[in-house]
Each structure stands twice: as structure tokens, then as C-alpha cells.
C-alpha positions as CSV (number, residue, x, y, z in Angstrom):
1,M,3.7,4.5,-3.8
2,A,6.3,2.0,-2.5
3,R,9.2,1.0,-4.7
4,Y,10.4,-2.6,-4.7
5,S,13.6,-3.9,-6.2
6,R,13.5,-6.3,-9.2
7,S,14.7,-9.2,-7.1
8,A,11.9,-8.6,-4.6
9,G,9.4,-8.8,-7.5
10,S,11.0,-12.1,-8.6
11,D,10.7,-13.5,-5.0
12,V,6.9,-12.6,-5.0
13,E,6.5,-14.1,-8.5
14,R,8.3,-17.4,-7.3
15,A,6.0,-17.5,-4.2
16,M,2.9,-17.1,-6.4
17,D,4.1,-20.0,-8.7
18,R,4.5,-22.2,-5.6
19,R,1.0,-21.3,-4.5
20,K,-0.5,-22.2,-7.8
21,K,1.3,-25.6,-7.7
22,G,0.1,-26.1,-4.1
23,K,3.7,-26.2,-2.7
24,L,3.6,-23.0,-0.7
25,K,3.2,-23.7,3.0
26,R,2.6,-21.3,5.8
27,G,3.7,-21.4,9.4
28,K,6.9,-21.9,11.2
29,G,9.3,-23.8,9.0
30,G,6.5,-24.4,6.5
31,K,4.8,-27.0,8.7
32,G,1.4,-25.4,8.5
33,G,-1.2,-25.9,5.8
34,T,-0.9,-24.9,2.1
35,V,-1.5,-21.3,1.3
36,K,-4.7,-20.6,-0.6
37,S,-4.9,-16.8,-0.4
38,R,-3.2,-14.7,-3.1
39,K,-2.5,-11.9,-0.6
40,Q,-0.8,-14.3,1.8
41,A,1.4,-15.6,-1.0
42,I,2.5,-12.0,-1.8
43,A,3.2,-11.4,1.9
44,I,5.4,-14.6,2.1
45,G,7.3,-13.5,-1.1
46,L,7.9,-10.0,0.4
47,S,9.1,-11.4,3.7
48,E,11.5,-13.7,1.8
49,A,12.8,-10.6,-0.1
50,R,13.3,-8.8,3.3
51,R,15.3,-11.7,4.7
52,E,17.6,-11.6,1.7
53,G,18.1,-7.8,2.2
54,D,16.3,-6.6,-0.9
55,K,14.8,-3.1,-1.0
56,V,11.3,-3.6,0.3
57,P,9.3,-1.3,2.6
58,A,8.9,-2.5,6.2
59,A,5.9,-4.7,7.0
60,K,2.9,-2.9,8.5
61,K,2.6,-3.3,12.2
62,G,-0.7,-4.6,13.6
63,A,-3.1,-2.4,15.5
64,P,-2.1,-1.9,19.2
65,R,-4.1,-4.0,21.6
66,R,-6.6,-2.1,23.7
67,R,-6.6,-2.5,27.4
68,A,-9.9,-2.7,29.3
69,K,-10.5,0.6,31.0
70,R,-11.4,0.6,34.6
71,S,-14.4,2.6,35.5
72,K,-13.9,5.1,38.3
73,V,-17.2,4.2,39.9
74,A,-16.3,0.5,40.3
75,S,-13.0,1.3,42.0
76,R,-14.7,3.2,44.8
77,S,-15.8,1.1,47.8
């Protein structure tokens, strides 16, 4: 189980409050639409905590992209 600092918890709580009020925006510089998802609000709060240097585990990396495999039969001519 991951351990978060108290200040990280308060950052998430603040982000959740802003989401409830409809003030939490997504995208670069908050220029996107309003955040509707609870999970996304939590992610935004955690990223703010990371930026401040709070004790928060690293964000999970996305799955690596798969490259299309070339078939050996098609390469023969």
C-alpha cells in the first residue's frame, strides 16, 4: 500500500472540492473542459502534490506501444 503525506491528501481534497464546484479544469494551463470524473480529480490533486515535492509515489507509466510485426513471408520476393 502506498503512503501519502498529509499535505498530498489535502491537495487531493482541495482538487475534489474544486471539482464539486465545477471549477476544476483539465488540459494544459486549465484551458480544457471541466473535470467530471472523480478519478481524474484525484489524479490532478496527486500531480499537484508531486509538483510541490510532497511524498507521493511516482505516477504509473502507460503501457508500451506495440509495433506492427512484419511477417517473414511478405518480406520475401
